[in-house]
C-alpha positions in Angstrom: -8.8 -45.9 1.0 -8.2 -43.2 -1.5 -5.3 -40.8 -0.7 -6.3 -37.1 -0.5 -3.5 -36.4 -3.0 -5.5 -38.4 -5.6 -8.6 -36.4 -5.4 -7.4 -33.6 -7.7 -9.0 -33.5 -11.2 -7.1 -36.0 -13.5 -8.0 -34.0 -16.6 -5.5 -31.2 -15.7 -1.7 -31.5 -16.3 0.3 -32.7 -13.4 2.0 -29.4 -12.9 -1.3 -27.8 -12.0 -2.5 -30.4 -9.6 -0.4 -29.2 -6.7 -2.1 -25.8 -6.9 -5.7 -27.2 -6.8 -7.7 -27.6 -3.6 -8.1 -31.3 -2.7 -11.7 -32.0 -2.5 -14.6 -34.5 -2.4 -18.2 -33.9 -1.4 -17.9 -36.1 1.6 -15.0 -34.3 3.1 -15.8 -30.7 2.1 -19.3 -30.7 3.6 -18.7 -33.0 6.6 -19.5 -31.3 9.9 -16.5 -30.8 12.0 -18.5 -29.5 15.0 -22.2 -29.4 15.6 -24.9 -28.5 13.0 -25.8 -25.4 15.0 -22.2 -24.2 15.2 -21.8 -24.5 11.4 -25.1 -22.8 10.9 -24.0 -20.0 13.2 -20.8 -19.6 11.4 -22.6 -19.2 8.1 -23.9 -15.7 9.0 -20.5 -14.6 10.5 -19.7 -12.4 7.5 -23.1 -10.8 7.0 -22.0 -7.7 9.0 -20.0 -6.8 5.9 -22.1 -8.3 3.2 -25.5 -6.7 4.0 -24.5 -3.0 4.3 -22.5 -3.0 1.0 -25.1 -4.9 -0.9 -27.9 -2.7 0.5 -26.0 0.5 -0.4 -25.2 -0.7 -4.0 -28.9 -1.7 -4.5 -30.2 1.6 -3.2 -27.7 4.0 -4.8 -26.6 2.2 -8.0 -29.7 0.1 -8.7 -27.8 -3.1 -8.5 -30.3 -6.1 -8.8 -30.3 -7.8 -5.4 -32.0 -10.9 -6.7 -29.3 -11.6 -9.3 -26.6 -10.9 -6.7 -28.2 -13.3 -4.2 -28.4 -16.1 -6.7 -24.9 -15.8 -8.0 -23.3 -15.3 -4.6 -25.3 -18.3 -3.4 -23.8 -20.4 -6.2 -20.3 -19.0 -5.4 -20.7 -20.0 -1.7 -21.8 -23.6 -2.5 -19.0 -24.2 -5.1 -16.2 -22.6 -3.0 -17.4 -24.6 0.1 -17.1 -27.8 -2.0 -13.7 -26.9 -3.6 -11.9 -25.6 -0.5 -13.6 -27.5 2.3 -13.4 -24.5 4.7 -15.9 -21.6 5.3 -14.3 -19.6 2.4 -16.3 -16.4 2.3 -17.7 -14.6 -0.7 -17.7 -10.9 0.0 -18.2 -7.6 -2.0 -15.1 -6.0 -3.5 -15.0 -3.2 -1.0 -13.0 -0.6 -2.9 -15.2 -0.9 -6.0 -18.3 -0.5 -3.7 -16.8 2.5 -2.0 -16.1 4.3 -5.3 -19.5 3.3 -6.7 -21.5 4.9 -3.9 -19.2 7.8 -3.2 -20.7 11.3 -3.4 -17.4 12.9 -4.3 -18.0 12.0 -8.0 -20.9 10.8 -10.1 -22.2 7.5 -8.9 -21.0 4.5 -11.0 -23.6 2.9 -13.2 -24.2 -0.9 -13.2 -22.2 -1.4 -16.4 -19.2 0.5 -15.0 -19.3 -1.5 -11.7 -19.3 -4.7 -13.8 -16.5 -3.5 -15.9 -14.4 -2.8 -12.8 -15.2 -6.3 -11.5 -14.3 -8.0 -14.7 -11.0 -6.0 -15.0 -10.0 -6.8 -11.5 -10.9 -10.5 -12.0 -8.9 -10.7 -15.2 -5.7 -9.5 -13.4 -6.2 -12.0 -10.5 -6.9 -14.8 -13.0 -3.7 -13.9 -14.9 -1.6 -13.8 -11.7 -3.1 -17.1 -10.5 -2.8 -18.9 -13.8 0.9 -17.9 -14.4 1.9 -18.9 -10.8 2.9 -15.3 -9.9 0.4 -15.1 -7.1 2.0 -18.2 -5.4 5.4 -16.7 -5.9 4.3 -13.4 -4.2 2.7 -15.4 -1.4 5.9 -17.4 -0.6 8.2 -14.3 -0.5 6.1 -11.6 1.2 7.3 -11.3 4.8 4.9 -12.5 7.5 5.0 -9.2 9.5 3.8 -7.3 6.4 0.9 -9.7 5.9 0.0 -9.4 9.6 0.1 -5.6 9.2 -2.5 -5.8 6.4 -4.7 -8.2 8.5 -4.4 -6.0 11.5 -5.4 -2.8 9.6 -8.4 -4.6 8.0 -9.5 -6.1 11.2 -9.3 -2.7 13.1 -11.0 -1.0 10.2 -14.0 -3.4 10.4 -14.1 -3.0 14.2 -14.1 0.8 13.9 -16.9 0.6 11.3 -18.8 -1.7 13.6 -18.6 0.7 16.5 -20.0 3.4 14.3 -22.9 1.1 13.3 -23.7 0.5 17.0 -23.3 4.1 18.2 -24.8 6.1 15.3 -27.7 5.9 12.8 -26.4 5.0 9.4 -27.4 6.2 5.9 -26.0 3.6 3.5 -27.2 5.5 0.5 -24.7 8.3 1.3 -22.2 6.2 3.3 -22.4 8.6 6.2 -23.1 8.3 9.9 -26.0 10.4 11.3 -27.2 11.3 14.7 -26.4 9.3 17.8 -28.5 6.2 18.2 -31.1 6.4 20.9 -31.0 4.1 23.8 -34.5 2.7 23.4 -36.3 1.4 20.3 -36.1 -1.6 18.0 -32.7 -0.4 16.7 -31.5 1.2 19.9 -28.3 1.0 21.8 -29.8 -1.3 24.5 -30.7 -3.8 21.8 -27.2 -3.7 20.2 -25.4 -3.8 23.6 -27.6 -6.7 24.8 -26.7 -8.7 21.6 -23.0 -7.8 22.1 -23.0 -9.1 25.7 -25.0 -12.2 24.6 -22.3 -13.0 22.0 -19.5 -12.5 24.5 -21.3 -14.7 27.1 -21.8 -17.6 24.6 -18.6 -17.4 22.6 -16.1 -15.9 25.0 -12.9 -14.7 23.4 -13.4 -17.0 20.5 -11.6 -20.1 21.7 -13.7 -23.2 21.2 -13.6 -26.5 23.1 -12.8 -29.4 20.8 -16.1 -31.3 20.4 -14.3 -34.4 19.4 -12.7 -34.8 22.8 -14.7 -36.6 25.5 -15.8 -34.7 28.6 -13.8 -36.9 30.9 -10.5 -36.1 29.0 -11.2 -32.4 29.2 -12.0 -32.6 32.9 -8.8 -34.6 33.6 -6.8 -31.6 32.3 -8.4 -29.3 34.9 -8.5 -29.3 38.7 -11.5 -30.9 40.2 -13.0 -27.5 41.1 -13.0 -26.5 37.3 -15.3 -29.3 36.1 -18.5 -27.3 36.4 -17.1 -24.3 34.5 -16.0 -26.6 31.7 -19.5 -28.1 31.5 -21.0 -24.6 31.6 -18.6 -23.4 28.8 -19.6 -26.4 26.7 -23.3 -25.6 27.1 -22.8 -21.9 26.3 -20.6 -22.6 23.3 -23.3 -24.9 21.8 -25.7 -21.9 21.5 -25.6 -20.5 17.9 -25.4 -16.9 19.0 -24.8 -15.4 15.5 -27.7 -17.1 13.9 -30.0 -16.1 16.8 -28.9 -12.5 16.5 -29.5 -12.5 12.7 -32.9 -14.2 13.1 -33.8 -11.6 15.7 -32.9 -8.9 13.2 -35.1 -10.5 10.5 -38.1 -10.6 13.0 -37.6 -7.0 13.9 -37.6 -6.0 10.2 -41.3 -6.9 10.1 -42.1 -5.5 13.6 -40.5 -2.1 12.7 -42.4 -1.8 9.4 -45.2 -4.3 8.9 -46.1 -2.7 5.5 -43.0 -4.3 3.8 -45.0 -7.5 3.5 -47.2 -5.7 0.8 -44.0 -4.6 -1.1 -42.7 -8.1 -1.5 -43.0 -9.7 -4.9 -42.5 -13.4 -5.4 -40.3 -14.8 -8.1 -36.6 -14.4 -9.1 -35.3 -11.4 -11.0 -34.9 -11.7 -14.8 -31.3 -12.4 -15.6 -29.9 -10.6 -18.6 -26.5 -9.8 -20.0 -25.1 -6.4 -19.1 -24.1 -4.3 -22.1 -20.8 -2.5 -21.4 -19.6 0.3 -23.6 -16.0 1.4 -24.2 -16.6 4.5 -21.9 -17.9 2.1 -19.2 -14.7 0.1 -19.5 -12.5 3.2 -19.2 -14.4 4.7 -16.3 -14.8 1.4 -14.4 -11.1 0.5 -14.8 -9.6 3.9 -13.9 -12.0 4.9 -11.0 -12.7 1.5 -9.4 -10.5 -1.4 -10.7 -7.1 0.4 -10.1 -7.7 0.9 -6.4 -9.3 -2.5 -6.0 -6.6 -4.7 -7.6 -3.9 -4.2 -4.8 -6.6 -4.7 -2.1 -7.8 -7.9 -3.8 -4.2 -9.2 -4.1 -3.4 -8.5 -0.5 -6.6 -9.0 1.5 -8.5 -11.4 -0.8 -5.7 -13.7 -1.7 -2.5 -13.3 0.4 -4.2 -12.5 3.8 -6.9 -15.2 3.2 -4.3 -17.9 2.4 -2.3 -17.0 5.5 -5.3 -16.8 7.7 -6.6 -20.2 6.4 -3.2 -21.7 7.1 -3.5 -20.4 10.7 -7.0 -21.6 11.3 -7.1 -24.7 9.2 -3.5 -26.1 9.0 -4.7 -29.5 7.8 -6.3 -27.8 4.7 -4.0 -26.7 1.9 -5.4 -23.5 0.3 -3.0 -22.3 -2.3 -2.7 -18.7 -3.5 -3.1 -19.9 -7.0 -6.5 -21.6 -6.3 -7.9 -18.6 -4.4 -6.7 -16.1 -7.1 -8.2 -18.2 -9.9 -11.4 -18.7 -7.9 -11.9 -14.9 -7.6 -11.2 -14.4 -11.3 -13.6 -17.1 -12.5 -16.4 -16.0 -10.2 -16.5 -12.5 -11.5 -15.7 -13.3 -15.2 -19.0 -15.3 -15.1 -21.3 -13.3 -12.7 -20.4 -9.7 -13.6 -21.7 -10.2 -17.2 -25.1 -10.8 -15.7 -25.1 -7.9 -13.3 -24.0 -9.8 -10.1 -22.0 -7.7 -7.6 -18.2 -8.0 -7.9 -17.0 -10.3 -5.2 -13.8 -11.7 -3.6 -12.7 -13.9 -0.8 -12.1 -11.6 2.2 -10.0 -12.4 5.3 -12.5 -10.6 7.5 -15.3 -12.8 6.3 -13.2 -15.9 7.0 -12.4 -14.7 10.5 -16.0 -13.9 11.1 -17.3 -17.3 10.0 -14.7 -19.0 12.1 -15.4 -16.8 15.1 -19.0 -17.9 15.1 -18.5 -21.6 14.6 -17.8 -22.3 10.9 -15.2 -25.1 10.5 -16.0 -26.7 7.2 -17.5 -26.1 3.8 -20.9 -27.0 5.3 -21.0 -23.5 6.8 -21.0 -21.7 3.5 -23.2 -24.4 2.0 -25.9 -23.4 4.5 -25.4 -19.7 3.7 -25.5 -20.4 -0.1 -28.8 -22.4 0.3 -30.3 -19.5 2.3 -29.3 -16.9 -0.3 -30.5 -19.1 -3.1 -33.9 -19.5 -1.6 -34.3 -15.7 -0.9 -33.1 -14.9 -4.4 -35.5 -17.3 -6.1 -38.5 -16.5 -3.9 -38.2 -12.7 -3.4 -35.8 -11.5 -6.1 -35.0 -7.8 -5.9 -37.9 -7.1 -3.6 -35.9 -8.5 -0.7 -34.2 -5.2 -0.5 -37.3 -3.9 1.3 -36.6 -6.3 4.2 -32.8 -5.5 4.3 -33.7 -1.8 4.5 -35.4 -2.4 7.8 -32.7 -4.6 9.3 -31.4 -3.2 12.7 -28.0 -1.7 11.8 -26.8 -2.0 15.4 -27.1 -5.8 15.2 -25.1 -5.8 12.0 -22.5 -3.8 13.9 -22.3 -6.5 16.5 -21.6 -9.2 13.9 -19.1 -7.0 12.1 -17.3 -6.1 15.4 -16.4 -9.7 16.3 -15.4 -10.4 12.7 -12.9 -7.5 12.8 -11.5 -8.5 16.2 -11.0 -12.1 15.1 -9.1 -10.9 12.0 -7.0 -8.5 14.0 -6.1 -11.1 16.6 -4.3 -13.1 13.8 -1.4 -10.7 14.4 -0.7 -12.0 17.9 2.0 -14.4 16.7 4.6 -11.7 16.3 7.4 -12.9 18.6 10.1 -10.2 18.2 10.1 -6.5 18.6 11.4 -6.1 15.0 8.4 -8.1 13.6 5.9 -6.1 15.7 7.5 -2.9 14.6 7.1 -3.7 10.9 3.5 -5.0 11.5 2.4 -2.0 13.4 3.9 0.5 11.0 2.3 -1.3 8.1 -1.1 -1.3 9.8 -0.8 2.4 10.8 0.0 3.5 7.3 -2.7 1.3 5.8 -5.3 2.8 8.1 -4.2 6.4 8.0 -3.8 6.5 4.2 -6.9 4.3 3.7 -4.8 2.2 1.4 -3.6 -1.4 2.1 -1.3 -1.1 -0.9 0.4 2.0 0.6 0.9 0.2 4.0 2.1 -2.9 2.2 4.7 -0.9 0.3 6.0 0.9 3.4 6.1 -2.4 5.3 8.2 -4.1 2.6 10.6 -1.1 2.5 10.9 -1.1 6.3 11.5 -4.9 6.5 14.3 -4.7 3.9 15.9 -1.8 5.7 15.9 -3.7 9.0 17.4 -6.7 7.3 20.0 -4.5 5.6 20.9 -2.9 9.0 21.4 -6.4 10.5 23.6 -7.3 7.6 25.7 -4.2 8.1 25.9 -4.8 11.8 27.0 -8.4 11.2 29.6 -7.4 8.7 31.0 -4.7 11.1 31.2 -7.1 14.0 32.8 -9.7 11.7 35.4 -7.2 10.5 36.1 -6.1 14.1 36.6 -9.8 15.1 39.0 -10.3 12.2 41.0 -7.2 13.0 41.2 -8.2 16.7 42.5 -11.6 15.7 45.1 -10.0 13.4 46.3 -7.8 16.3 46.6 -10.8 18.7 48.5 -12.7 16.0 51.0 -9.8 15.5 51.6 -9.5 19.3 52.3 -13.2 19.5 54.9 -13.0 16.7 
């Protein structure tokens, strides 16, 4: 049998092979749980994906068909390379700047310039090995602080989606959502309770273990609850919620059928002027780069190590992956993307355990992009926002729960301060910097205390020695 260490591409120098994901088609796409669980996990990150893509399409005239096709290919390729439900999500800082009303909206060439600039930096950091160096030496409490802040930020946004009407074209919340209706509070809360009932707190029962073994670990009176949990866990709650949302799109506005046009969008090369490069880099790439380094590479690698310890996902591979994706797709007008820790948490939360999960998602996007092209935005515009909020809420909670392994008060202190600064200042880079400084100060304090106690011990020994003499 071939060793997994021998599956790396032989055409690359030996020094690079240790940074590459070990892959084969058989292992990457092999189902680790049931088909329905992997399918449910495939839509786990759509609570983030759909609102941002919809906003960029409505406000900045981004071509949805092109984005669907390219992100579909990204999903399929990354699922094959990494063998885990590695997400492909929008670059959130670029999207936030692009649709912000505080300044003139970014044009498509400016958005693409920002994506290419960010991708170039990540590719450089990955290719030189600097990203792996940063990953090895960044303190764990600081990484957990970034994950906690991102997870809570997703959860807060999800609550707003559920409670208030949303205008993605202006990125603002509107009036309070009504209780009744096809996008009312009752619908969203019912979906939320349904997900809690079927998935619980997110802990899944290992499908590979026989029922008798599971029951032997529990008292006799617990056998029925174990069977019940098995049945409920087998329900693909996320995919059912998403399919319900798609059905309600046509129920809410039957006329969208007439607006649909069949066939893919025409793919063309985006022309980027020198002014577009300057505007895109200064306004969007500069705030995106630290977020991509921290959340799209460092946090993703750490979370994947927590969730999939048997799979080695290196910071170099993830960084190069983000760089290559955007250096290809952005030239054709595809939305700048990255690998987000929130998307990975969401797909895991709803059952994704292998590359098959993102393979299913990629196939779905590819079909929609080829069949409907840019006209699919008409359907997304009618999707119940409350249901998106439900999906996003559980993604955020799952990501925030990664911080539960802080075992000391000192670690928790660093993590919480890093998260608080990140959320208050709306900057993961600012929180990261404060967390690093705080961590070093605490280590310096311990060093001083140790030195002081050591000196006192030495002085005490000297005094005792003099008394004896």
